[in-house]
C-alpha positions as CSV (number, residue, x, y, z in Angstrom):
1,M,-3.8,10.4,-16.3
2,T,-5.5,12.2,-13.4
3,A,-3.7,15.3,-12.0
4,F,-2.3,14.9,-8.5
5,S,-4.6,15.9,-5.7
6,E,-4.0,16.4,-2.0
7,A,-7.4,14.8,-1.4
8,S,-6.1,11.6,-2.9
9,R,-3.0,11.2,-0.8
10,S,-2.6,8.7,2.0
11,P,-1.0,9.9,5.2
12,G,1.0,6.7,5.5
13,F,0.9,3.0,6.0
14,M,0.2,2.9,9.7
15,P,-3.6,3.1,10.5
16,P,-4.1,6.0,12.9
17,H,-6.4,3.9,15.1
18,V,-3.4,1.6,15.9
19,L,-1.2,4.6,16.9
20,E,-4.1,6.0,19.0
21,R,-4.5,2.6,20.7
22,I,-0.8,2.6,21.6
23,V,-1.1,6.1,23.1
24,S,-3.7,4.8,25.6
25,H,-2.3,1.3,26.2
26,G,1.4,1.3,25.6
27,N,4.2,1.8,28.0
28,T,5.7,5.3,28.5
29,R,8.2,5.0,25.7
30,L,5.7,3.5,23.2
31,Q,3.2,6.2,24.0
32,Q,5.8,8.9,23.2
33,C,6.7,7.1,20.0
34,A,3.1,6.9,18.9
35,R,2.4,10.6,19.8
36,T,5.4,11.7,17.9
37,T,4.4,9.7,14.9
38,L,0.8,11.0,15.0
39,Q,2.1,14.6,15.3
40,A,4.4,14.1,12.3
41,D,1.5,12.5,10.3
42,A,-0.7,15.5,11.2
43,Q,1.8,17.7,9.4
44,F,1.9,15.3,6.4
45,R,0.9,17.9,3.8
46,L,3.5,20.4,5.1
47,R,6.4,18.0,4.8
48,S,9.0,19.2,2.3
49,A,9.3,17.3,-0.9
50,V,12.1,17.3,-3.3
51,P,11.7,20.4,-5.6
52,A,11.1,19.5,-9.2
53,A,14.2,21.4,-10.3
54,A,16.3,19.4,-7.8
55,R,15.0,15.9,-8.5
56,P,17.5,13.4,-9.8
57,A,17.3,12.3,-13.4
58,D,14.6,9.8,-14.4
59,S,15.4,6.6,-16.2
60,H,16.2,7.1,-19.9
61,R,15.9,3.4,-20.6
62,P,12.4,2.0,-20.8
63,G,11.8,-0.6,-18.1
64,E,15.0,0.2,-16.2
65,P,14.6,1.8,-12.7
66,A,16.4,5.0,-11.5
67,R,16.7,4.6,-7.8
68,Y,18.1,7.1,-5.3
69,I,18.3,6.2,-1.5
70,Y,18.8,8.9,1.1
71,D,19.5,8.9,4.8
72,A,17.6,11.4,7.0
73,N,19.9,10.6,10.0
74,Q,16.9,10.4,12.4
75,Q,15.8,13.9,11.4
76,Q,12.4,14.8,9.8
77,L,14.1,16.5,6.8
78,L,13.8,15.4,3.2
79,P,15.4,14.0,1.2
80,G,18.5,13.7,3.4
81,D,22.0,12.6,2.3
82,L,22.3,10.6,-0.8
83,V,23.8,7.2,0.1
84,R,23.1,4.9,-2.8
85,R,22.0,5.3,-6.4
86,E,21.3,3.0,-9.3
87,D,23.9,0.3,-10.0
88,E,25.9,1.1,-6.9
89,P,26.8,-1.8,-4.5
90,E,25.2,-2.6,-1.2
91,T,26.1,-0.2,1.6
92,G,25.8,-2.6,4.6
93,D,23.0,-0.4,6.0
94,T,20.1,-2.9,6.1
95,A,17.4,-0.2,5.7
96,V,19.2,1.5,2.8
97,D,19.7,-1.8,0.9
98,E,16.2,-3.1,1.6
99,A,14.7,0.2,0.3
100,Y,16.8,-0.1,-2.8
101,Q,15.8,-3.7,-3.4
102,W,12.1,-3.3,-2.8
103,L,11.8,-0.2,-4.9
104,G,13.4,-2.2,-7.7
105,A,11.0,-5.2,-7.1
106,T,8.0,-2.9,-7.3
107,H,9.3,-1.2,-10.5
108,R,10.0,-4.6,-12.0
109,F,6.4,-5.8,-11.2
110,Y,4.7,-2.9,-12.9
111,W,6.9,-3.1,-15.9
112,Q,6.9,-6.9,-16.5
113,V,3.2,-7.3,-15.7
114,F,1.6,-4.1,-17.1
115,R,4.4,-2.5,-19.1
116,R,4.1,0.5,-16.8
117,D,7.4,2.3,-16.6
118,S,7.6,3.4,-12.9
119,I,5.0,5.4,-11.0
120,D,4.1,7.8,-13.7
121,G,4.5,5.4,-16.6
122,E,7.3,7.5,-18.0
123,G,10.4,6.3,-16.1
124,M,10.0,8.5,-13.0
125,A,13.0,8.3,-10.7
126,L,12.2,6.4,-7.5
127,L,13.4,8.2,-4.4
128,G,13.5,6.7,-0.9
129,T,14.6,8.2,2.4
130,V,15.4,5.9,5.3
131,H,16.0,6.5,9.1
132,Y,13.4,9.2,9.1
133,G,12.8,10.7,12.6
134,E,13.5,8.9,15.8
135,A,11.6,5.6,16.4
136,Y,9.1,6.8,13.7
137,D,6.3,4.2,13.3
138,N,5.3,4.8,9.7
139,A,6.2,4.8,6.1
140,F,4.6,7.1,3.5
141,W,4.6,8.3,-0.1
142,N,4.5,12.2,-0.1
143,G,3.7,12.7,-3.8
144,A,7.4,12.7,-4.8
145,Q,9.2,10.0,-2.8
146,M,9.0,7.2,-0.3
147,V,9.9,7.8,3.3
148,F,10.6,5.1,5.9
149,G,10.8,5.2,9.7
150,D,12.9,2.7,11.7
151,G,10.0,1.7,14.0
152,D,10.1,1.7,17.8
153,G,11.8,-1.7,18.0
154,E,9.3,-3.0,20.6
155,L,6.1,-3.3,18.5
156,F,7.3,-2.5,15.0
157,E,10.4,-3.3,13.1
158,R,11.9,-1.0,10.5
159,F,9.4,-0.2,7.8
160,T,11.8,-1.2,5.0
161,A,11.5,-4.8,6.2
162,A,8.3,-5.7,4.4
163,L,8.2,-5.6,0.6
164,D,4.4,-5.3,0.6
165,V,4.6,-2.1,2.7
166,V,6.9,-0.5,0.2
167,A,4.8,-1.6,-2.7
168,H,1.6,-0.5,-1.0
169,E,2.9,3.1,-0.5
170,L,4.4,3.3,-4.1
171,T,1.0,2.2,-5.4
172,H,-0.6,5.2,-3.7
173,G,1.5,7.1,-6.2
174,V,0.0,5.1,-9.1
175,I,-3.5,5.7,-7.7
176,E,-2.8,9.5,-7.4
177,R,-1.9,9.7,-11.0
178,D,-4.4,7.4,-12.7
179,A,-7.5,7.6,-10.5
180,G,-7.1,10.4,-7.9
181,L,-9.5,8.6,-5.6
182,I,-10.7,10.9,-2.8
183,Y,-9.1,9.7,0.4
184,A,-12.3,9.5,2.5
185,D,-15.3,7.1,3.0
186,Q,-15.7,4.3,0.5
187,S,-13.5,5.9,-2.2
188,G,-10.8,6.2,0.5
189,A,-11.2,2.6,1.6
190,L,-11.0,1.6,-2.0
191,N,-7.8,3.6,-2.3
192,E,-6.3,1.7,0.6
193,S,-7.6,-1.6,-0.8
194,L,-6.0,-1.0,-4.2
195,A,-2.7,-0.3,-2.5
196,D,-3.0,-3.5,-0.5
197,V,-4.0,-5.5,-3.7
198,F,-1.0,-4.4,-5.7
199,G,1.2,-4.5,-2.6
200,T,0.5,-8.2,-2.1
201,L,0.8,-8.8,-5.9
202,V,4.3,-7.3,-5.9
203,K,5.3,-9.6,-3.1
204,Q,3.7,-12.7,-4.7
205,H,5.4,-11.8,-8.0
206,H,8.8,-11.3,-6.5
207,F,8.7,-14.6,-4.6
208,E,7.0,-16.4,-7.5
209,Q,4.0,-17.5,-5.3
210,R,0.8,-19.0,-6.6
211,V,-2.4,-18.0,-4.8
212,D,-2.3,-21.1,-2.6
213,E,1.3,-20.4,-1.6
214,A,0.8,-16.7,-0.7
215,D,0.0,-15.6,2.9
216,W,-2.3,-12.8,1.9
217,L,-1.0,-10.7,4.8
218,I,-0.2,-7.0,4.6
219,G,2.7,-5.9,6.8
220,E,3.9,-9.5,7.6
221,G,7.4,-9.2,9.2
222,L,6.6,-5.7,10.4
223,L,5.5,-6.8,13.9
224,T,8.0,-7.8,16.5
225,A,7.9,-11.1,18.4
226,R,6.3,-9.2,21.3
227,V,3.1,-8.6,19.4
228,N,0.3,-11.2,19.3
229,G,-0.3,-11.0,15.6
230,R,0.8,-12.0,12.1
231,A,0.6,-8.6,10.3
232,L,-1.5,-5.4,10.2
233,R,-4.1,-6.8,7.8
234,S,-5.3,-10.1,6.4
235,M,-6.9,-10.0,2.9
236,A,-8.1,-13.6,3.3
237,E,-9.6,-13.1,6.7
238,P,-10.1,-9.5,7.6
239,G,-10.3,-9.0,11.3
240,T,-7.8,-11.7,12.2
241,A,-4.4,-10.1,11.7
242,Y,-3.7,-9.3,15.3
243,D,-5.3,-9.5,18.8
244,D,-2.9,-7.9,21.2
245,P,-3.1,-6.2,24.6
246,V,-1.4,-3.0,23.3
247,L,-2.5,-2.9,19.7
248,G,-6.0,-4.2,20.4
249,R,-7.9,-6.3,18.0
250,D,-7.9,-6.0,14.2
251,P,-11.2,-4.1,13.4
252,Q,-11.4,-4.9,9.7
253,P,-14.8,-6.3,8.4
254,G,-14.9,-8.7,5.5
255,H,-18.5,-8.1,4.5
256,M,-20.8,-5.1,4.0
257,D,-23.0,-6.4,6.9
258,D,-20.2,-5.2,9.2
259,F,-19.3,-2.0,7.4
260,A,-17.9,0.4,10.0
261,R,-19.6,3.8,10.0
262,T,-17.2,6.2,11.7
263,S,-16.0,9.8,11.4
264,S,-12.4,8.8,12.4
265,D,-9.7,7.7,10.0
266,N,-11.3,9.7,7.1
267,G,-14.4,7.6,7.4
268,G,-12.7,4.3,8.3
269,V,-10.5,4.0,5.2
270,H,-8.0,1.6,6.8
271,I,-10.9,-0.4,8.3
272,N,-13.5,-0.8,5.6
273,S,-10.8,-1.6,3.0
274,G,-11.0,-5.2,4.3
275,I,-14.2,-5.7,2.3
276,P,-12.8,-5.0,-1.2
277,N,-9.6,-6.7,-0.1
278,R,-11.5,-10.0,0.6
279,A,-13.3,-9.6,-2.7
280,F,-10.0,-9.6,-4.6
281,Y,-8.7,-12.5,-2.5
282,L,-11.8,-14.5,-3.4
283,A,-11.6,-13.7,-7.1
284,A,-7.9,-14.5,-7.3
285,T,-8.1,-17.8,-5.4
286,R,-11.0,-19.0,-7.4
287,L,-9.1,-18.4,-10.6
288,E,-6.0,-20.2,-9.1
289,G,-2.5,-19.9,-10.6
290,Y,-0.7,-16.6,-10.2
291,A,-2.9,-13.8,-9.0
292,W,-1.3,-11.1,-11.2
293,E,-2.1,-13.0,-14.4
294,Q,-5.9,-12.6,-14.4
295,A,-7.4,-11.0,-11.3
296,G,-4.6,-8.5,-11.1
297,V,-5.0,-7.5,-14.7
298,V,-8.8,-7.0,-14.2
299,W,-8.2,-4.8,-11.1
300,Y,-5.5,-2.8,-13.0
301,D,-7.8,-2.3,-16.0
302,A,-10.4,-0.9,-13.6
303,L,-7.9,1.3,-11.8
304,T,-6.7,2.8,-15.1
305,D,-10.1,3.2,-16.7
306,D,-10.8,6.8,-17.6
307,S,-14.4,6.4,-16.5
308,L,-13.4,5.7,-12.9
309,Q,-14.7,8.6,-10.8
310,R,-12.7,10.1,-7.9
311,D,-15.6,9.4,-5.5
312,T,-16.2,5.9,-6.7
313,D,-17.8,3.6,-4.1
314,F,-17.4,-0.2,-3.7
315,A,-20.4,-1.0,-5.9
316,A,-19.3,1.1,-8.8
317,F,-15.8,-0.3,-8.7
318,A,-17.2,-3.8,-8.5
319,R,-19.3,-3.2,-11.7
320,L,-16.2,-1.8,-13.4
321,T,-14.1,-4.9,-12.6
322,I,-16.9,-7.2,-13.8
323,A,-17.1,-5.3,-17.0
324,H,-13.4,-5.5,-17.6
325,A,-13.3,-9.2,-16.8
326,G,-15.9,-9.8,-19.5
327,E,-14.2,-7.5,-22.0
328,R,-10.8,-9.0,-21.6
329,Y,-11.6,-12.7,-20.9
330,G,-15.0,-13.2,-22.5
331,R,-18.6,-12.5,-21.4
332,G,-19.9,-15.1,-19.1
333,G,-16.5,-16.7,-18.9
334,E,-14.7,-18.1,-15.9
335,V,-12.9,-14.8,-15.0
336,E,-16.1,-12.8,-15.1
337,R,-17.9,-15.3,-13.0
338,A,-15.2,-15.4,-10.4
339,V,-15.1,-11.6,-10.1
340,A,-18.8,-11.3,-10.0
341,S,-19.2,-14.0,-7.3
342,A,-16.4,-12.5,-5.2
343,W,-18.2,-9.1,-4.9
344,R,-21.5,-10.9,-4.2
345,D,-19.9,-12.9,-1.4
346,V,-18.7,-9.8,0.4
347,G,-22.2,-8.2,0.1
348,V,-21.2,-5.4,-2.3
349,T,-23.4,-6.5,-5.1
350,A,-26.7,-8.3,-5.0
C-alpha cells in the first residue's frame, strides 16, 4: 500500500467554491458560518489527530468493525468525549447514532464486496467525532478519523445525515493508503471522483438498490428545504444538482469539452470530478444489475493496482479500468465494452 501523503488528503466534503459563494451571497449569519468553515478548512493540516499511542484498539475479528464515536461539544478539538463504542446501544443523539450506523455500513460494504477489512485492510478502528465546531458546514477525514459538523441549519443539515457523505470521506482514507493520488488537477479530480463512486456504491449496497433504482446523487439529504437543489453533485447529470440564488449553479461538467481550467480548488478537483463520475455512471447502468458487482469491482481493481501513479490523469485511469475489465471479465466482453464506451462518451478516450 502507498504510504500516507499530505498531498493526497482532501480538505473535506464541501467544495470551497460553494462556501465562497455563500460568503458573497448569503445573509449575515450564513456568511459568518461559511467564513468560519473556510478558516477552519485552511488550517486542515494543523488539526490535531488522535496520537497513535492513544488510538482505541482495532478490531481483532476479521470483518467486524471497531467503532468509536466522540462528541466535540461544538469545539474544534479532537477527538472529544467518547460517547459510544462498538456494541453499545443507541444514545438518542441523532448525530452520534447516524455516525455509528454509517461507519458500520461503509465497513460492511468494503468487507462484503472486496474483503477489505476497514480503511487499511487490517481492521483499523473507525473513529468519528460529531458536533464539531459551531454551525460547521463540512465533514472531513483527517488521516486518522472522521469529523462531522452540524451544518448551519439554513442551507445544510448535519453532515451525518447522508450515508454517501460519510462513505465518500472514509474512501479518501482508502485512496490515501492504496493510491496516494495527488490532490490537484486531474489526479485530484480523480481522487474526488473515486470517493464519490464508492460513496454512492456504499449507499446503493446498504439500501440494496439496482442501478435503475439509485438516485446517483452525492449529498442527497444534506440540503435543507430552503435550497433549490437535490444534492451537491449528480453523477448521472453533472451540472444539474442545484441552481440556487445563494449557492449558485452546479458547475460540474460531464464531458472533456467542458473541462474547467482554473487555479482555484486545487485545479478544480470538485468540479472536473463530474467527468469521471459520469463515466462510471454510464458503465454501471449499461451493465445493469447492482453497480458494485461489476463496474465497482473494475474501479476497485484499478484503484488498488500497484501500477497506478500518484499523478494519474483521466486517460491513464480509463486505460487501467479497461484493462482490468478485460482481465477479470474477458477480453472484448460485455464489461470491457461498457467501460470503454463510457470513457469515450465523456471524451476522455478517443
